[in-house]
DOLUM-782677 format. One record per residue: residue number from 1; x, z, y of N, C-alpha, C in turn; residue in three letters. Coordinates in steps of 0.2 Angstrom, whole numbers, plus 2048, in hexadecimal, padded with zeros to 3 digits. Example, Ala and Ser with C-alpha at 12.3 -4.5 7.8 and 13.67 -1.06 7.14 Angstrom:
BEGIN
R  pos  n_X  n_Z  n_Y  ca_X  ca_Z  ca_Y  c_X  c_Z  c_Y  code
R    1  842  827  7E4   83E   827   7EA  842  827  7F0   ALA
R    2  840  823  7F5   844   824   7FB  840  827  800   SER
END
This chain:
BEGIN
R  pos  n_X  n_Z  n_Y  ca_X  ca_Z  ca_Y  c_X  c_Z  c_Y  code
R    1  3FB  32E  117   400   32C   112  405  328  116   MET
R    2  403  322  11A   407   31F   11E  405  31F  125   LEU
R    3  40A  321  129   408   322   130  40D  31E  135   SER
R    4  40B  31A  139   40F   317   13E  40D  31A  145   LEU
R    5  412  31C  149   411   31F   14F  415  31C  155   SER
R    6  412  319  15A   416   317   160  41B  312  15E   GLY
R    7  41A  30D  15A   420   308   158  421  303  15E   LEU
R    8  427  302  160   429   2FD   164  42E  2F9  160   ASP
R    9  42D  2F2  160   431   2EE   15C  433  2E8  160   VAL
R   10  43A  2E7  160   43C   2E1   164  43F  2DC  15E   TYR
R   11  43E  2D6  160   442   2D0   15C  446  2CD  161   ILE
R   12  44C  2CE  161   451   2CC   166  44F  2CF  16D   GLN
R   13  44D  2CB  172   44B   2CD   178  444  2CE  179   ALA
R   14  440  2CC  174   439   2CC   174  436  2D3  172   SER
R   15  431  2D5  176   42E   2DC   174  428  2DA  170   HIS
R   16  428  2DB  16A   423   2D8   165  41D  2DD  164   ILE
R   17  41F  2E3  162   41A   2E9   161  41B  2EE  167   LEU
R   18  415  2F0  169   415   2F5   16F  411  2FB  16D   ARG
R   19  414  300  16B   411   307   16A  40C  306  165   SER
R   20  40D  303  15F   409   302   15A  408  309  155   VAL
R   21  402  30B  154   401   311   150  3FB  30F  14C   SER
R   22  3FC  311  145   3F6   310   140  3F7  315  13B   LEU
R   23  3F2  316  137   3F2   31B   131  3EF  318  12B   GLU
R   24  3F2  319  125   3EF   317   11F  3EF  31E  11A   VAL
R   25  3E9  320  118   3E8   326   114  3E8  324  10D   GLY
R   26  3E7  329  109   3E7   329   102  3E1  324  100   GLU
R   27  3E3  31F  0FB   3DE   31B   0F8  3DA  317  0FE   ARG
R   28  3DC  316  104   3D9   312   109  3DB  30B  109   GLU
R   29  3D6  307  10B   3D8   300   10D  3D7  2FF  114   VAL
R   30  3DD  2FE  117   3DD   2FD   11E  3DF  2F6  120   VAL
R   31  3DC  2F3  125   3DD   2EC   127  3E0  2EC  12E   CYS
R   32  3E5  2E8  12F   3E8   2E6   135  3E6  2DF  137   LEU
R   33  3E2  2DE  13C   3DF   2D7   13D  3E2  2D5  144   VAL
R   34  3E4  2CF  144   3E6   2CC   14B  3E7  2C5  14A   GLY
R   35  3E7  2C1  150   3E9   2BA   14F  3F0  2B9  14D   ARG
R   36  3F2  2B3  14C   3F8   2B1   14A  3FD  2B2  150   ASN
R   37  402  2B6  14F   407   2B8   154  405  2BE  157   GLY
R   38  400  2C2  155   3FE   2C8   159  403  2CE  157   ALA
R   39  406  2CD  151   40B   2D3   14F  40A  2D6  149   GLY
R   40  405  2D3  145   403   2D6   13E  409  2D6  139   LYS
R   41  40C  2D0  138   412   2CF   134  418  2D4  136   THR
R   42  419  2D4  13D   41E   2D8   13F  41D  2DF  13E   THR
R   43  417  2E1  13E   415   2E8   13C  417  2EA  135   THR
R   44  415  2E5  131   416   2E7   129  41D  2E6  128   LEU
R   45  421  2E1  12B   428   2E1   129  42C  2E7  12C   ARG
R   46  429  2EA  131   42D   2F0   134  42C  2F6  12F   THR
R   47  425  2F6  12C   424   2FB   127  429  2FB  122   ILE
R   48  42A  2F5  11F   42E   2F3   119  436  2F3  11B   MET
R   49  438  2F4  121   43F   2F5   123  442  2EF  124   GLY
R   50  43F  2E9  125   442   2E3   126  444  2E3  12E   TYR
R   51  440  2E6  132   441   2E7   139  441  2EE  13A   LEU
R   52  445  2F0  140   446   2F7   142  443  2F8  148   ARG
R   53  43F  2FD  149   43B   2FF   150  440  301  155   PRO
R   54  43F  2FF  15B   443   302   160  442  309  162   ARG
R   55  43B  30A  161   439   311   162  432  312  15D   SER
R   56  430  319  15D   42B   31A   158  42D  31C  151   GLY
R   57  428  31E  14D   42A   320   146  425  31D  141   THR
R   58  428  31D  13B   424   31B   135  425  320  130   ILE
R   59  420  323  12D   420   328   128  41C  326  122   ALA
R   60  41F  328  11C   41B   327   116  41B  32D  112   PHE
R   61  415  330  111   414   336   10E  418  33C  111   ARG
R   62  418  33B  118   41B   340   11C  423  33F  11D   GLY
R   63  426  33A  11A   42D   339   11A  42E  333  11F   GLU
R   64  433  334  124   435   32E   128  438  329  124   ARG
R   65  436  322  125   439   31D   122  43B  318  126   ILE
R   66  43A  318  12D   43C   313   132  444  314  132   ASP
R   67  447  30E  131   44F   30E   131  451  30E  12A   GLY
R   68  44D  30F  125   44F   30E   11E  450  307  11C   ARG
R   69  454  306  117   454   2FF   114  44E  2FD  110   ARG
R   70  44C  2F7  10F   446   2F4   10C  446  2F7  105   THR
R   71  44B  2F6  101   44B   2F8   0FA  44A  300  0F9   TYR
R   72  44C  304  0FE   44B   30B   0FE  444  30D  0FF   GLU
R   73  441  309  104   439   30A   105  435  308  0FF   ILE
R   74  437  302  0FC   434   300   0F6  434  306  0F1   ALA
R   75  43A  309  0F0   43A   30E   0EB  436  314  0EC   ARG
R   76  434  315  0F3   430   31B   0F4  429  31A  0F2   LEU
R   77  427  313  0F1   420   312   0EF  41C  30D  0F3   GLY
R   78  420  309  0F7   41C   304   0FB  41D  2FD  0F8   LEU
R   79  418  2FA  0F6   418   2F3   0F3  417  2EE  0F8   GLY
R   80  41B  2E8  0F8   41A   2E3   0FE  418  2DD  0FB   TRP
R   81  413  2D9  0FD   411   2D3   0FB  411  2CF  102   ALA
R   82  416  2CB  103   417   2C7   10A  412  2C1  10A   PRO
R   83  411  2BF  110   40C   2B9   111  40E  2B3  10D   GLU
R   84  415  2B2  10D   417   2AC   109  418  2AD  102   ASP
R   85  415  2B2  0FF   415   2B4   0F8  41C  2B7  0F6   CYS
R   86  421  2B4  0F8   428   2B6   0F6  42A  2B7  0EF   GLY
R   87  426  2B3  0EB   428   2B3   0E4  42E  2AF  0E2   ILE
R   88  431  2B0  0DD   437   2AD   0DB  435  2A6  0D7   PHE
R   89  436  2A1  0DA   434   29A   0D7  437  299  0D0   PRO
R   90  43D  29B  0CF   441   299   0C9  43F  29E  0C3   ASP
R   91  43B  2A3  0C5   439   2A8   0C0  432  2A7  0BE   LEU
R   92  431  2A8  0B7   42A   2A8   0B5  425  2AD  0B8   THR
R   93  41F  2AD  0B7   41A   2B2   0B9  41C  2B9  0B6   VAL
R   94  41D  2B9  0B0   41F   2BF   0AC  425  2C2  0AF   ALA
R   95  42A  2BE  0B1   431   2C0   0B3  430  2C3  0BA   GLU
R   96  42C  2BF  0BE   42B   2C2   0C5  428  2C9  0C5   ASN
R   97  423  2CA  0C1   420   2D0   0C0  424  2D6  0BD   ILE
R   98  428  2D4  0B8   42D   2D9   0B5  432  2DB  0BA   GLU
R   99  435  2D6  0BE   43A   2D8   0C3  439  2DE  0C7   ILE
R  100  432  2DF  0C9   430   2E4   0CD  432  2EB  0CA   ALA
R  101  431  2EB  0C4   432   2F2   0C0  43A  2F4  0C1   THR
R  102  43E  2EF  0C2   445   2F1   0C3  447  2F4  0CA   TRP
R  103  443  2F2  0CF   444   2F4   0D5  442  2FB  0D6   THR
R  104  43D  2FE  0D3   43B   305   0D3  43B  308  0CC   ARG
R  105  441  30A  0CA   441   30C   0C3  43D  312  0C1   PRO
R  106  43C  316  0C6   438   31C   0C4  430  31B  0C3   GLY
R  107  42D  320  0C2   425   31F   0C2  423  31D  0BB   GLY
R  108  41E  31A  0BA   41B   318   0B4  420  313  0B0   ARG
R  109  41F  313  0A9   423   30F   0A5  422  308  0A7   PRO
R  110  427  303  0A7   427   2FC   0A9  421  2F9  0A5   ALA
R  111  420  2FA  09F   41B   2F6   09B  414  2F8  09E   ALA
R  112  413  2FE  0A0   40D   300   0A3  40B  2FD  0A9   GLU
R  113  411  2FC  0AD   410   2F9   0B4  40E  2F2  0B3   ARG
R  114  412  2EF  0AF   410   2E8   0AD  409  2E7  0AB   ILE
R  115  407  2EB  0A6   400   2EB   0A4  3FB  2EB  0A9   ALA
R  116  3FC  2F0  0AE   3F8   2F1   0B4  3F7  2EB  0B8   ARG
R  117  3FD  2E7  0B9   3FD   2E1   0BD  3F9  2DC  0BA   ALA
R  118  3F9  2DB  0B4   3F5   2D6   0B0  3EE  2D9  0B0   TYR
R  119  3ED  2DF  0B0   3E6   2E2   0B0  3E2  2E0  0B6   GLU
R  120  3E6  2E0  0BC   3E3   2DF   0C2  3E2  2D7  0C3   VAL
R  121  3E7  2D3  0C1   3E7   2CC   0C1  3E7  2C9  0BA   PHE
R  122  3E2  2C9  0B6   3E2   2C7   0AF  3E4  2C0  0AE   PRO
R  123  3E2  2BC  0B3   3E3   2B4   0B3  3EB  2B3  0B2   VAL
R  124  3EF  2B8  0B5   3F6   2B6   0B5  3F9  2B7  0AD   LEU
R  125  3F5  2BA  0A9   3F8   2BA   0A2  3F9  2B3  09F   ARG
R  126  3F4  2AF  0A0   3F4   2A8   09E  3F9  2A4  0A1   SER
R  127  3FC  2A6  0A7   401   2A3   0AA  408  2A6  0AA   TYR
R  128  409  2AA  0A5   40F   2AF   0A5  415  2AA  0A4   ALA
R  129  415  2A5  0A1   41B   2A1   0A0  41C  29B  0A6   ALA
R  130  417  29B  0AB   418   296   0B0  41D  299  0B5   ARG
R  131  420  294  0B9   424   296   0BF  420  294  0C5   LYS
R  132  423  297  0CB   41F   296   0D1  41D  28F  0D3   GLY
R  133  421  28A  0D2   41F   283   0D4  419  281  0D0   PRO
R  134  417  284  0CA   412   281   0C6  40B  285  0C8   GLU
R  135  40B  289  0CD   406   28D   0CE  402  28B  0D5   MET
R  136  3FC  28C  0D5   3F8   28B   0DB  3FA  290  0E1   SER
R  137  3F7  28F  0E7   3F8   294   0EC  3F5  29B  0EA   GLY
R  138  3EF  29A  0E8   3EB   2A1   0E6  3EF  2A4  0E0   GLY
R  139  3F1  2A1  0DC   3F5   2A4   0D6  3FB  2A7  0D8   GLU
R  140  3FF  2A4  0DD   405   2A7   0E0  403  2AD  0E4   ARG
R  141  3FE  2AD  0E7   3FC   2B4   0EB  3FA  2B9  0E6   LYS
R  142  3F7  2B8  0E0   3F5   2BD   0DB  3FC  2BF  0D9   MET
R  143  401  2BB  0D7   407   2BD   0D4  40B  2C1  0D9   LEU
R  144  40B  2C0  0E0   40E   2C4   0E5  40C  2CB  0E5   SER
R  145  405  2CC  0E4   402   2D2   0E5  403  2D6  0DE   ILE
R  146  403  2D2  0D8   404   2D5   0D2  40B  2D8  0D1   ALA
R  147  410  2D4  0D4   417   2D6   0D4  418  2DC  0D8   ARG
R  148  414  2DD  0DE   415   2E3   0E2  412  2E9  0DE   ALA
R  149  40C  2E7  0DA   409   2ED   0D7  40D  2EF  0D1   LEU
R  150  411  2EB  0CE   416   2ED   0C8  41B  2F1  0CB   ALA
R  151  41C  2F2  0D1   421   2F7   0D4  41F  2FE  0D3   LEU
R  152  418  2FE  0D1   415   305   0D1  415  309  0D7   ASP
R  153  412  305  0DD   412   308   0E3  40C  30D  0E4   PRO
R  154  40D  311  0E9   407   315   0EB  403  311  0F0   GLU
R  155  406  30D  0F4   403   309   0F9  405  301  0F8   MET
R  156  401  2FD  0F9   402   2F6   0FA  402  2F3  101   LEU
R  157  407  2EF  103   407   2EC   10A  406  2E5  109   ILE
R  158  400  2E2  10B   3FF   2DB   109  3FE  2D7  110   LEU
R  159  402  2D2  111   402   2CE   117  3FE  2C8  115   ASP
R  160  3F8  2C7  119   3F4   2C1   118  3F3  2BF  111   GLU
R  161  3F0  2C4  10D   3EF   2C2   106  3E9  2BC  105   PRO
R  162  3E5  2BB  10A   3E0   2B6   109  3E2  2AF  10D   PHE
R  163  3E8  2AF  110   3EA   2A9   114  3EB  2A3  110   GLU
R  164  3E8  29E  112   3E9   297   10F  3E5  296  108   GLY
R  165  3E1  29B  106   3DD   29B   100  3D7  297  100   LEU
R  166  3D5  294  0FB   3CE   291   0FB  3C9  296  0FB   SER
R  167  3C3  295  0FE   3BD   29A   0FE  3BC  29C  0F7   PRO
R  168  3BD  299  0F2   3BB   29B   0EB  3C0  2A1  0E9   ALA
R  169  3C6  2A0  0EB   3CB   2A5   0E9  3CB  2AC  0ED   ILE
R  170  3C9  2AB  0F3   3C9   2B1   0F8  3C5  2B7  0F4   VAL
R  171  3BF  2B6  0F1   3BC   2BC   0EE  3C0  2BF  0E8   PRO
R  172  3C3  2BB  0E5   3C7   2BD   0DF  3CD  2C1  0E1   VAL
R  173  3D0  2C0  0E6   3D6   2C4   0E9  3D3  2CA  0EC   ILE
R  174  3CD  2CA  0EF   3CA   2D0   0F2  3C8  2D5  0ED   SER
R  175  3C5  2D2  0E8   3C3   2D7   0E2  3C9  2DA  0DF   GLU
R  176  3CE  2D6  0DE   3D5   2D9   0DB  3D7  2DE  0E0   SER
R  177  3D7  2DE  0E6   3DA   2E3   0EB  3D5  2E9  0EA   ILE
R  178  3CF  2E8  0E9   3CA   2EE   0E8  3CC  2F1  0E2   ALA
R  179  3CE  2EE  0DD   3D0   2F1   0D6  3D6  2F5  0D7   THR
R  180  3DA  2F2  0DB   3E1   2F6   0DD  3DF  2FD  0E0   VAL
R  181  3DA  2FD  0E4   3D9   303   0E8  3D5  308  0E3   THR
R  182  3D1  306  0DE   3CE   30A   0D9  3D3  30D  0D4   LYS
R  183  3D9  30A  0D4   3DE   30C   0D0  3E2  312  0D3   LEU
R  184  3E1  313  0D9   3E4   318   0DD  3E9  316  0E2   GLY
R  185  3EA  310  0E4   3EF   30E   0E9  3EB  30D  0EF   HIS
R  186  3EF  30E  0F5   3ED   30D   0FB  3EF  306  0FD   SER
R  187  3EC  302  102   3ED   2FC   104  3ED  2FB  10B   VAL
R  188  3F2  2F8  10E   3F2   2F6   115  3F3  2EE  115   LEU
R  189  3EE  2EA  118   3EF   2E3   118  3EE  2E0  11F   LEU
R  190  3F2  2DB  120   3F1   2D7   126  3ED  2D1  125   ALA
R  191  3E9  2D0  12A   3E4   2CA   129  3E3  2C7  130   GLU
R  192  3E3  2C0  131   3E2   2BD   137  3DA  2BB  138   SER
R  193  3D7  2BB  132   3D0   2B9   132  3CB  2BF  131   ASN
R  194  3C8  2C2  136   3C3   2C8   135  3BE  2C7  130   ILE
R  195  3BC  2C1  12E   3B7   2C0   129  3BA  2C1  122   HIS
R  196  3C1  2C1  121   3C4   2C3   11B  3C5  2CA  11A   HIS
R  197  3C4  2CE  11F   3C5   2D5   11E  3C0  2D8  118   VAL
R  198  3C2  2DB  113   3BE   2DD   10E  3B8  2E2  110   PRO
R  199  3B2  2E1  10D   3AD   2E6   10F  3AE  2ED  10D   GLU
R  200  3B3  2EE  109   3B5   2F5   107  3BA  2F8  10B   TYR
R  201  3BD  2F5  110   3C2   2F7   114  3C0  2FE  118   ALA
R  202  3C4  303  118   3C3   309   11B  3C4  309  122   ASP
R  203  3C8  305  125   3CA   305   12C  3CD  2FF  12E   ARG
R  204  3CC  2FD  134   3CE   2F7   137  3D2  2F8  13D   LEU
R  205  3D8  2F5  13E   3DC   2F5   144  3DC  2EE  147   TYR
R  206  3DB  2ED  14D   3DC   2E6   150  3E2  2E6  154   VAL
R  207  3E7  2E1  153   3ED   2E1   157  3ED  2DA  15B   ILE
R  208  3EF  2DB  162   3EF   2D5   166  3F5  2D6  16B   GLU
R  209  3F9  2D1  16A   3FF   2D1   16E  404  2D7  16D   ARG
R  210  404  2D9  167   408   2DF   165  405  2E6  166   GLY
R  211  3FF  2E6  169   3FC   2EC   16A  3F5  2ED  166   GLU
R  212  3F4  2F3  164   3EE   2F5   160  3E9  2F6  165   ILE
R  213  3E3  2F2  165   3DE   2F2   16A  3D8  2F5  167   ILE
R  214  3D8  2F6  160   3D2   2F9   15D  3D4  2FC  157   PHE
R  215  3D1  302  156   3D2   306   14F  3CB  309  14E   ALA
R  216  3C9  308  148   3C2   30B   146  3BF  307  140   GLY
R  217  3B9  309  13E   3B6   305   139  3B5  2FE  13A   LYS
R  218  3B5  2FA  135   3B4   2F3   136  3AE  2F1  13A   PRO
R  219  3A8  2F4  138   3A2   2F2   13B  3A2  2F3  143   HIS
R  220  3A6  2F8  145   3A7   2FA   14C  3AA  2F5  150   GLU
R  221  3AF  2F1  14D   3B2   2ED   151  3AE  2E8  154   ALA
R  222  3A8  2E6  151   3A4   2E1   154  3A0  2E4  15A   TRP
R  223  3A1  2EA  15B   39D   2ED   161  3A2  2EE  167   GLN
R  224  3A8  2EC  166   3AD   2EC   16C  3AE  2E5  16F   ASP
R  225  3AC  2E4  175   3AD   2DE   178  3B4  2DB  178   PRO
R  226  3B9  2DF  179   3C0   2DD   179  3C2  2DB  172   GLY
R  227  3C0  2DE  16D   3C2   2DC   166  3BE  2D5  165   VAL
R  228  3B8  2D5  166   3B4   2CF   165  3B7  2C9  168   VAL
R  229  3BA  2CA  16E   3BD   2C4   172  3C3  2C2  16E   ARG
R  230  3C7  2C7  16A   3CD   2C5   167  3CB  2C2  160   VAL
R  231  3C7  2C5  15C   3C6   2C3   155  3BF  2C0  154   ILE
R  232  3BB  2C0  159   3B4   2BD   158  3B4  2B5  156   GLY
R  233  3B9  2B2  158   3B9   2AB   157  3BC  2A9  150   GLY
R  234  3BE  2AD  14C   3C1   2AC   146  3BB  2AA  141   SER
R  235  3BC  2A5  13C   3B7   2A3   138  3BA  2A1  131   ALA
END
């Protein structure tokens, strides 16, 4: 479904991503794990068109998307939930979710998309009239993902969905992501803590200094000394 091949990305004069390649298939949950500054967010932002690769390709459903604008990529069916949530603080929960239906006018009816977002995150129904500053960090994370889901995407791109959350909220978000995959969506998520990788993840990529140093099943990562040296200290 999504394929990155040999991506090289520079930010000004700094060579950030070095020949990064990864794959996400239909209904798969794929995790990109690495320490802060390893290149996770740069990879996701490049997929979404915020950054352009110097070389390499990005394809979604066999169609090249590298070089396209972000809104065009979203319309193709890629939903984005950034690390900082990116919700509109002056809008209510209901308005934040509804606005995603304007971005991608095709697909399911808007009412159905909104209903699905609340189905995955039922707690947001009771907060529908609240605005961003009135919500906790966990609630804002839920809203960010719910808004991306209301786009009616075929794939969700989630940057650090568990970052900064209390231990009690992490399982709630994890279960919601599992529900998303059961509804037929693929998921690519970035995570700095290996212990937050969901047990239902299909594949794991480990990135270090802008290079993929491991690709395989999550349990196989612990058998690679180089990977353990990078991620083994996370807790």
